[in-house]
C-alpha positions in Angstrom: -59.8 -22.7 25.8 -59.9 -20.1 22.9 -58.3 -21.1 19.7 -55.6 -18.8 18.7 -55.1 -18.1 15.0 -51.9 -17.6 13.1 -51.8 -13.8 13.2 -52.3 -13.9 16.9 -49.7 -16.6 17.4 -47.3 -14.5 15.4 -47.9 -11.4 17.4 -47.5 -13.4 20.7 -44.2 -14.8 19.4 -43.0 -11.3 18.7 -43.9 -10.2 22.2 -42.0 -13.0 23.8 -39.1 -12.3 21.4 -39.2 -8.6 22.4 -39.1 -9.5 26.1 -36.2 -11.7 25.6 -34.2 -9.2 23.5 -35.0 -6.4 26.1 -33.6 -8.6 28.7 -30.4 -9.1 26.7 -29.9 -5.3 26.4 -31.6 -4.3 23.2 -33.7 -1.2 22.9 -37.0 -1.2 20.9 -36.9 1.4 18.1 -40.0 0.2 16.0 -42.3 -2.7 15.9 -43.7 -4.1 12.7 -42.3 -1.4 10.4 -44.2 -1.6 7.0 -43.6 -0.1 3.6 -44.5 -1.3 0.1 -41.4 -3.4 0.1 -42.2 -5.6 3.1 -42.3 -5.7 6.8 -39.8 -6.0 9.6 -41.0 -7.4 12.9 -38.6 -5.6 15.2 -36.1 -2.9 14.8 -33.9 -2.6 17.8 -30.7 -0.9 19.0 -28.0 -3.0 20.6 -25.1 -0.8 21.7 -24.0 1.1 18.7 -25.7 -1.4 16.3 -29.0 -1.1 14.5 -30.7 -4.7 14.5 -33.5 -5.7 12.1 -35.2 -8.7 13.4 -37.4 -11.3 11.8 -39.3 -13.4 14.3 -40.6 -16.9 13.1 -42.9 -19.1 15.0 -43.2 -22.9 14.1 -45.5 -25.3 16.0 -43.1 -28.0 15.0 -39.9 -28.6 13.2 -41.4 -31.0 10.7 -40.9 -28.5 7.9 -37.8 -27.0 9.4 -37.2 -24.4 12.1 -38.4 -20.8 11.8 -34.9 -19.7 11.2 -34.6 -22.1 8.2 -37.8 -20.6 6.7 -36.0 -17.4 6.1 -35.2 -17.9 2.5 -33.4 -15.9 -0.2 -36.6 -14.0 -1.1 -37.4 -13.1 2.4 -33.8 -12.0 3.0 -34.0 -9.7 0.0 -37.3 -8.3 1.2 -36.0 -7.7 4.7 -32.8 -5.9 3.2 -34.8 -3.8 0.9 -37.3 -2.8 3.7 -34.3 -2.1 5.9 -32.9 0.3 3.4 -36.1 2.0 3.1 -36.4 2.4 6.9 -32.8 4.0 6.8 -33.6 6.3 4.0 -36.6 7.8 6.0 -34.9 7.7 9.4 -31.4 9.3 8.5 -30.4 9.6 12.3 -29.8 5.9 12.2 -27.6 6.0 9.0 -24.4 6.3 11.1 -25.2 3.0 12.7 -23.8 -0.2 11.7 -26.5 -2.8 11.1 -27.2 -6.4 11.3 -30.1 -8.8 10.6 -31.1 -11.2 13.3 -33.6 -13.9 13.2 -35.6 -15.2 16.2 -37.0 -18.7 15.9 -39.8 -19.4 18.4 -41.5 -22.8 19.1 -43.6 -24.3 21.9 -41.4 -25.3 24.7 -40.7 -29.0 24.9 -42.5 -29.2 28.2 -45.7 -27.4 26.9 -48.9 -29.2 26.8 -51.1 -28.8 23.8 -52.6 -25.4 23.6 -50.5 -24.1 26.4 -49.9 -20.6 27.0 -47.7 -19.2 24.1 -45.7 -17.3 26.7 -44.1 -20.8 27.3 -42.0 -20.5 24.3 -38.6 -21.7 23.2 -36.5 -19.0 21.8 -33.5 -19.2 19.5 -31.7 -16.0 18.6 -29.5 -16.1 15.5 -27.5 -13.0 15.7 -26.1 -11.6 12.3 -28.0 -14.4 10.7 -27.4 -13.0 7.2 -25.5 -10.0 5.4 -26.5 -7.4 3.1 -24.6 -8.9 0.2 
C-alpha cells in the first residue's frame, strides 16, 4: 500500500470534511484560500452565515485533538485571513460570520493504513470568536 504523506493526508481530511459539511447543508465558496496572512481551509455558506473552517487531522489524540491544536496564534491568523477575504469579496460583507473547526481522525474501527475516507469527524461550530 502506498505511504501517504502529511500534505496528502491533510487534503484527504479536507475532502472528507467538505463532504460531511455539504451533507449538512453548507455550500462551498472557496477551498484553500491563501493570502500573505495565512490560509483558510474551507469557506462555506450556511444559510445566511459565512463560515470559515479550519480542518485538523490527527493520527492519535496523544498530543490532543485536532480542535485543541488550534491555539491563540492560529486563531489570530484565521481571523486576519478572513478579514482579508472579506475585504476582497465585498459581496459577503453583509453576512454574519463564524469560525468552525473540523477535527478529523482515523475511525476507531480503522485498521492501520486504512483508507482515509474512513475518518471520524467532529464538527465544532462557532469554535471561537473574533474578539
